[in-house]
matplotlib code that plots the C-alpha trace (Angstrom):
import matplotlib.pyplot as plt

x = [-0.2, 1.0, -0.5, -0.4, -0.7, -5.1, -5.2, -6.1, -4.5, -3.1, -3.4, -1.2, -3.0, -2.8, -5.9, -6.7, -9.0, -10.0, -9.9, -12.5, -10.8, -12.3, -11.5, -14.6, -16.9, -14.4, -15.6, -13.5, -13.0, -13.2, -10.9, -12.9, -14.0, -10.0, -9.2, -11.9, -10.7, -7.2, -8.5, -9.9, -6.8, -4.3, -6.6, -6.9, -3.1, -2.6, -5.2, -2.4, 0.5, 2.3, 1.8, 4.9, 5.4, 4.7, 2.2, 0.9, -1.8, -3.1, -5.6, -9.6, -9.4, -7.9, -9.9, -13.5, -11.8, -10.9, -14.9, -16.6, -14.6, -15.1, -19.1, -19.0, -16.4, -16.3, -17.1, -20.9, -20.6, -17.5, -19.3, -22.6, -20.2, -18.6, -21.6, -23.5, -20.8, -20.8, -23.8, -24.5, -21.1, -21.5, -21.6, -17.4, -17.3, -14.9, -14.9, -11.9, -11.9, -9.5, -7.6, -7.4, -5.1, -2.0, 1.4, 3.6, 6.8, 7.1, 10.1, 11.5, 9.8, 10.8, 13.5, 12.7, 8.8, 8.0, 8.2, 9.7, 10.3, 7.8, 4.3, 3.6, 5.8, 3.1, 0.3, -2.3, -2.3, -2.5, -5.4, -7.3, -7.1, -7.8, -10.9, -11.8, -11.6, -13.5, -16.9, -16.8, -16.5, -14.2, -9.8, -8.3, -4.7, -2.8, 0.3, 0.8, 1.4, 4.1, 4.3, 0.5, 0.7, -2.7, -1.2, 0.8, 3.6, 2.9, 6.4, 8.5, 12.0, 14.7, 15.2, 11.2, 10.0, 8.6, 7.0, 2.9, 2.9, 2.7, 6.1, 7.3, 6.6, 5.4, 1.8, -0.1, -2.5, -6.8, -7.6, -9.8, -7.6, -6.2, -8.9, -7.1, -7.8, -10.7, -11.2, -10.5, -10.9, -14.1, -12.8, -9.4, -8.0, -5.1, -3.7, -1.4, 1.8, 3.7, 2.9, 5.2, 8.0, 6.5, 2.7, 2.0, 0.9, -2.6, -4.7, -7.3, -10.8, -13.2, -17.0, -19.2, -22.2, -21.0, -19.2, -22.1, -24.2, -21.5, -21.8, -24.2, -26.7, -24.2, -20.8, -22.3, -23.7, -19.5, -18.3, -20.9, -19.4, -16.7, -13.9, -11.6, -8.0, -6.4, -1.9, -1.9, 0.3, 4.1, 3.6, 1.9, 4.1, 7.3, 8.9, 6.4, 4.4, 2.3, 0.6, -3.4, -6.7, -10.0, -11.7, -14.0, -16.2, -16.1, -19.5, -21.5, -24.7, -27.6, -27.9, -28.5, -26.1, -23.2, -20.4, -17.0, -13.4, -11.1, -7.2, -6.7, -3.1, -3.5, -6.0, -6.9, -9.0, -9.0, -12.0, -12.3, -15.4, -14.0, -11.0, -13.6, -15.4, -12.1, -11.7, -15.2, -15.3, -11.8, -12.7, -15.5, -13.7, -11.6, -14.4, -15.2, -11.8, -11.8, -8.2, -6.7, -3.1, -3.2, -1.9, -0.9, -3.8, -6.0, -7.6, -8.9, -11.5, -11.9, -15.4, -12.9, -16.5, -17.8, -14.5, -11.3, -8.0, -4.7, -1.8, -0.6, 3.5, 5.8, 9.2, 11.0, 14.1, 14.8, 15.8, 13.0, 11.0, 9.0, 5.5, 4.2, 0.6, -0.6, -2.8, -5.3, -8.2, -11.4, -14.1, -18.1, -17.8, -14.9, -15.9, -16.4, -12.4, -12.4, -10.9, -7.9, -6.8, -5.8, -8.3, -8.5, -5.8, -7.3, -4.7, -5.6, -3.5, -1.1, -3.0, 0.5, 3.4, 6.5, 8.6, 6.4, 4.0, 0.6, -1.7, -2.4, -6.2, -8.6, -10.4, -10.3, -8.9, -5.3, -3.6, 0.1, 1.0]
y = [0.0, 3.5, 7.1, 10.1, 13.9, 13.7, 11.2, 7.9, 4.6, 2.6, -0.8, -3.7, -3.8, 0.4, 1.2, 4.4, 4.5, 7.7, 9.0, 11.2, 13.9, 12.8, 16.1, 17.1, 15.3, 16.1, 17.1, 20.5, 21.2, 25.3, 27.0, 26.3, 22.9, 22.3, 23.9, 22.4, 19.1, 20.2, 21.0, 17.4, 16.1, 17.4, 16.9, 13.7, 13.1, 15.2, 12.7, 9.8, 11.7, 9.3, 6.7, 4.9, 4.5, 2.0, -0.5, 1.0, 3.1, -0.3, 0.4, 0.2, 3.3, 5.3, 4.3, 5.1, 8.2, 9.3, 8.2, 10.3, 13.4, 13.3, 12.3, 15.5, 17.9, 16.9, 19.2, 18.4, 18.7, 15.8, 13.5, 13.7, 12.7, 9.7, 8.3, 8.3, 6.9, 4.1, 3.3, 4.4, 4.2, 6.1, 4.7, 4.9, 3.7, 6.5, 10.0, 12.1, 14.6, 17.8, 20.0, 17.5, 18.8, 17.2, 18.5, 21.7, 20.0, 16.5, 14.5, 13.1, 10.3, 7.0, 5.0, 1.7, 1.6, 2.7, 5.6, 4.5, 7.9, 9.1, 8.8, 12.4, 13.5, 13.1, 13.1, 15.9, 13.3, 10.3, 11.3, 13.1, 9.7, 7.4, 10.0, 10.0, 5.9, 5.3, 7.3, 4.4, 1.6, -0.8, 0.1, -2.9, -4.2, -7.1, -9.0, -10.6, -6.9, -3.7, -5.7, -4.9, -1.5, 0.4, 3.7, 1.8, 4.3, 3.8, 5.0, 3.8, 1.8, 1.6, -1.8, -2.6, 0.0, -3.3, -4.8, -5.4, -3.4, -0.7, -0.2, 0.3, 3.1, 1.2, 1.1, -0.4, -3.2, -2.6, -4.5, -5.1, -4.8, -7.8, -10.0, -13.1, -12.4, -14.2, -10.4, -7.8, -4.2, -2.7, 1.0, 1.8, 5.4, 7.0, 10.2, 12.1, 14.2, 14.5, 14.1, 12.9, 14.7, 15.6, 15.1, 12.4, 10.1, 9.2, 7.2, 4.9, 3.4, 2.3, 1.3, -2.3, 0.1, 2.5, -1.2, -3.6, -1.7, -3.0, -6.6, -8.9, -11.2, -14.7, -12.7, -11.6, -14.9, -16.6, -14.1, -15.0, -18.7, -19.8, -20.8, -18.3, -17.9, -15.2, -15.2, -13.5, -10.8, -10.7, -8.4, -11.5, -15.1, -13.0, -14.3, -17.0, -16.9, -20.1, -19.4, -18.7, -18.4, -19.8, -20.8, -17.2, -15.7, -12.2, -10.5, -11.7, -10.4, -8.1, -9.2, -5.2, -3.9, -6.8, -6.8, -7.0, -9.1, -9.4, -8.6, -8.3, -9.2, -11.5, -13.6, -16.6, -18.6, -22.8, -22.3, -20.9, -19.1, -17.4, -16.4, -14.6, -12.8, -11.9, -9.7, -8.7, -7.2, -5.3, -3.7, -2.4, -1.5, 0.5, 1.9, 3.6, 5.1, 8.1, 9.5, 12.2, 13.1, 13.0, 16.3, 16.8, 17.0, 15.1, 11.9, 9.1, 6.6, 3.6, 1.4, -2.1, -3.7, -1.8, -0.6, -1.4, 0.6, 1.6, 3.8, 5.1, 5.5, 7.9, 8.5, 8.1, 10.5, 8.5, 11.8, 12.1, 14.2, 11.3, 10.7, 10.0, 8.2, 6.8, 4.2, 2.7, 0.1, -0.6, -3.4, -2.7, -4.9, -5.6, -8.5, -11.3, -11.5, -11.8, -15.3, -14.0, -10.6, -10.4, -9.0, -5.1, -5.4, -4.1, -6.0, -9.6, -12.5, -13.6, -16.7, -17.1, -18.6, -17.7, -20.2, -23.2, -24.7, -24.5, -21.2, -20.6, -20.1, -22.3, -19.4, -19.3, -21.7, -21.8, -24.0, -24.3, -24.5]
z = [0.1, -0.7, -0.1, -1.9, -1.7, -2.7, 0.5, -1.5, -0.5, -3.6, -3.0, -4.5, -7.8, -8.0, -7.8, -5.6, -3.0, -1.5, 2.0, 4.2, 6.6, 9.6, 10.8, 9.3, 11.8, 14.7, 18.5, 19.1, 22.4, 23.0, 25.3, 28.0, 28.1, 27.3, 30.9, 32.3, 31.1, 32.3, 35.6, 35.7, 35.0, 37.6, 40.8, 40.0, 39.5, 42.4, 44.8, 43.2, 43.4, 45.9, 43.4, 42.1, 37.9, 35.3, 36.0, 39.6, 37.4, 37.5, 40.0, 40.7, 43.1, 40.6, 37.5, 40.2, 41.1, 37.2, 36.5, 38.8, 38.3, 35.1, 35.4, 38.1, 36.5, 32.7, 30.1, 30.1, 25.9, 25.8, 28.3, 26.2, 23.4, 24.5, 26.0, 22.9, 20.9, 23.8, 23.2, 19.5, 17.7, 14.7, 10.7, 10.3, 14.3, 14.5, 17.1, 16.7, 19.8, 19.2, 21.9, 24.4, 27.2, 27.2, 29.4, 28.6, 28.4, 26.6, 27.3, 24.2, 22.3, 24.0, 21.8, 22.6, 22.9, 26.2, 28.4, 31.2, 33.3, 36.1, 35.0, 36.3, 33.9, 31.5, 34.1, 32.2, 28.9, 31.3, 33.4, 30.4, 28.4, 31.3, 32.3, 28.9, 28.7, 32.0, 30.9, 27.1, 29.5, 31.8, 30.8, 30.7, 29.1, 28.7, 30.5, 27.0, 24.9, 26.5, 30.0, 30.5, 30.8, 31.0, 29.0, 25.9, 24.0, 20.3, 18.7, 15.7, 17.1, 14.7, 12.9, 13.2, 10.2, 8.2, 10.7, 11.0, 14.4, 16.4, 16.2, 12.5, 10.5, 7.0, 6.2, 9.0, 7.4, 8.3, 11.6, 14.5, 17.5, 18.9, 17.3, 18.7, 22.4, 24.0, 25.8, 23.1, 23.5, 22.7, 22.4, 21.5, 21.9, 20.5, 22.3, 19.9, 21.7, 18.8, 14.6, 12.5, 11.1, 7.6, 9.2, 6.1, 8.8, 8.7, 11.4, 9.3, 10.2, 8.0, 9.4, 8.9, 9.2, 5.9, 4.2, 4.7, 1.5, -0.6, -0.1, -1.2, 0.7, -0.5, 0.9, 4.1, 4.7, 4.4, 6.3, 9.6, 8.8, 11.3, 8.9, 9.6, 11.7, 12.9, 13.5, 17.1, 16.8, 17.5, 20.2, 22.3, 21.0, 20.0, 16.5, 16.3, 13.3, 13.7, 16.3, 14.6, 17.3, 15.6, 13.5, 14.0, 11.8, 10.8, 11.0, 14.0, 15.9, 14.0, 9.8, 9.8, 12.1, 12.5, 14.7, 12.7, 13.6, 10.8, 10.2, 6.5, 7.2, 10.1, 9.2, 7.0, 5.8, 3.9, 2.2, -1.0, -0.5, 2.5, 0.7, -1.6, 0.8, 2.6, -0.6, -1.0, 2.2, 2.0, -0.9, 0.6, 3.6, 1.6, -0.3, 3.1, 4.8, 7.1, 8.4, 10.4, 11.0, 14.4, 15.9, 19.5, 21.5, 19.2, 20.1, 18.1, 19.4, 17.3, 18.2, 17.8, 17.3, 14.3, 12.4, 11.9, 11.9, 10.4, 9.5, 6.5, 6.2, 7.3, 7.7, 11.3, 12.1, 15.4, 16.6, 20.1, 18.4, 17.0, 16.6, 19.7, 20.3, 23.6, 23.6, 25.9, 26.3, 27.5, 27.5, 28.4, 31.2, 33.2, 35.3, 32.8, 32.8, 37.1, 36.3, 34.5, 36.5, 39.8, 42.0, 41.9, 38.6, 35.1, 33.3, 31.7, 32.6, 29.4, 27.1, 25.5, 27.1, 24.8, 24.2, 24.8, 22.3, 23.6, 24.5, 28.6, 27.4, 25.9, 24.8, 21.6, 20.4, 19.5, 16.5, 15.1, 11.9]

ax = plt.figure().add_subplot(projection="3d")
ax.plot(x, y, z, "-o")
ax.set_aspect("equal")
plt.show()
């Protein structure tokens, strides 16, 4: 895939697919609302100032505080927009928020993929993101990925340029986040601290509600069959490329408003009809792309049941000023993963043990090639 100046993505066959600008439908916080949200973030940070760094943001008391303070003191227009998106989603399955508060002085972009400094150096951005996510649902993270950090860093890493991971800088194929996971996130948030140098890295999304009309009934029926397998991400299984979850369907739920789980890089089917249906779905998804170059203070929320997301390529300089997003996840009901978390923790236990030939979680079924 490649992207040109006219905001189109070109596929491997040379066909160009237009990208609508997501900023046209963004919720832009007023200066008053942005400062209101900053006050909420600083208040939460002050009450939890004694909390150590790292995984110690993993605490149910902090999450409760974020939610209560946001409901009580947060900008009403923002809380309303988040609540409506939680219950109704939208045709694109994505919500762009702009002019969110972040910290005035930012550390250099992490070189190795993770910010290891004191969380209070990013206290405004961190508490702002958690306040937003706790309105959408219950914050969750995964022990397999980035050591289970509640807020993860999405940055380019030298040597990983071609990887289909958040550490890469090539075109990131459209996908459902962690579609192989038994407790995959419902909502993903990407908060920008820095854009890429040339401001060409478009974060992309495409919703099944727009794409469904492009699919005939027979294709939809095939996509609803459990005939697909998804390869586990290297962030979960390391260098293993032979670990798959499934079989699973791509479309589930309502026939007229289905949920979507697909990965155009890592999903496969042994059924010829299944492969043709995936190709048709990919064309439909590419027909309805929306995108935006995330600038500092932009936060994109993706409904992971209703949309896929990806990113166009960019050039990293590894100079401490590269593109830097922060990512967090939320699920509708954290209690569904109670057996897979420590008490009071929001971190899901590992589903795969590196260096072994078995998954530690029995759901979904894993297979090996």
